[in-house]
C-alpha positions in Angstrom: 95.8 44.7 136.5 99.4 43.5 137.0 102.3 45.9 137.9 103.5 46.1 134.3 100.0 46.9 133.2 99.7 49.6 135.9 103.1 51.0 134.9 102.1 51.1 131.3 98.7 52.8 132.0 100.5 55.4 134.1 103.0 56.0 131.3 100.1 56.6 128.9 98.5 59.1 131.3 101.8 61.0 131.5 102.2 60.9 127.7 98.7 62.3 127.2 99.4 65.2 129.5 102.7 65.8 127.7 101.0 65.9 124.3 98.1 68.1 125.6 100.7 70.6 126.9 102.0 70.8 123.3 98.5 71.6 121.9 97.6 68.1 120.6 93.9 67.2 120.7 92.9 63.8 122.0 91.4 61.4 119.4 91.6 57.9 120.8 93.5 55.7 123.3 94.2 52.0 123.1 92.4 51.6 119.7 92.5 48.0 118.6 92.5 46.5 115.2 92.9 42.7 115.0 96.0 41.9 117.1 97.5 45.3 117.4 96.7 48.3 119.6 97.5 51.9 118.9 98.4 53.4 122.3 97.5 57.0 121.7 96.1 58.9 118.7 96.1 62.7 118.8 96.0 65.5 116.2 97.6 68.8 115.9 96.8 71.4 113.3 98.5 69.6 110.4 99.0 65.9 111.4 97.3 62.9 112.9 99.9 61.5 115.4 100.0 57.8 116.2 102.0 57.6 119.4 103.6 54.5 120.7 104.3 54.7 124.5 107.1 52.8 126.1 107.2 52.8 129.9 110.1 51.4 131.8 111.9 51.5 135.1 115.2 51.4 133.3 116.3 51.6 129.7 119.3 50.1 127.9 118.1 50.8 124.4 116.6 53.9 122.8 112.9 54.1 122.4 113.2 54.0 118.6 115.3 50.8 118.8 112.8 49.2 121.2 110.1 49.0 118.4 111.2 46.5 115.8 110.4 46.4 112.2 107.6 43.9 112.6 105.9 46.0 115.3 106.2 49.1 113.1 104.7 47.2 110.2 101.7 46.2 112.4 101.3 49.7 113.7 101.2 51.0 110.2 98.6 48.4 109.1 96.4 49.3 112.1 96.8 53.0 111.3 95.7 52.3 107.8 92.5 50.7 109.1 91.9 53.7 111.5 92.4 56.2 108.7 90.0 54.4 106.4 87.4 53.8 109.0 87.2 57.5 110.1 88.0 59.1 106.7 91.1 60.9 108.1 92.6 63.3 105.6 95.5 64.7 107.6 99.0 63.5 107.1 99.9 60.7 109.5 103.1 60.7 111.5 104.4 58.1 114.0 105.8 59.3 117.3 107.4 57.5 120.2 107.2 58.6 123.8 109.4 56.8 126.3 108.6 57.2 130.0 111.6 56.2 132.2 110.8 55.8 135.9 113.4 56.1 138.6 113.5 56.8 142.3 113.3 60.6 141.7 110.2 60.4 139.4 110.3 60.0 135.6 111.9 61.3 132.5 110.1 61.8 129.2 111.9 61.1 125.9 109.9 62.3 122.9 110.8 61.2 119.3 108.4 62.9 116.9 108.2 61.3 113.4 110.2 58.3 114.6 109.4 56.2 111.6 107.3 56.5 108.5 105.1 54.5 106.2 107.3 54.7 103.1 110.5 53.3 104.6 109.3 51.7 107.9 112.5 53.0 109.4 
């Protein structure tokens, strides 16, 4: 695995721990549908949460801005496949977790309900 892949995998591990601390139950990780991958899927008492994880050494743009309209559209389409395949009845929300590494460790930026199906914004 290259260094970017290792950094991304480590970011997903950190994000999973962060979500577990908040009471989310693990459902799936790196679920693939066609050419898109859903990084993390968890559920809480009321929602199925599709979580896009962005891991960086530095950041110049916000986590929400880093996921363009086309990427959001593909995530929504893959989520639709997941929900249909597993007969999910909970409301779906799309979250973003950004893990920003620096020499002192890392910082987590969590954006719950970052975009939605109706507006793709």
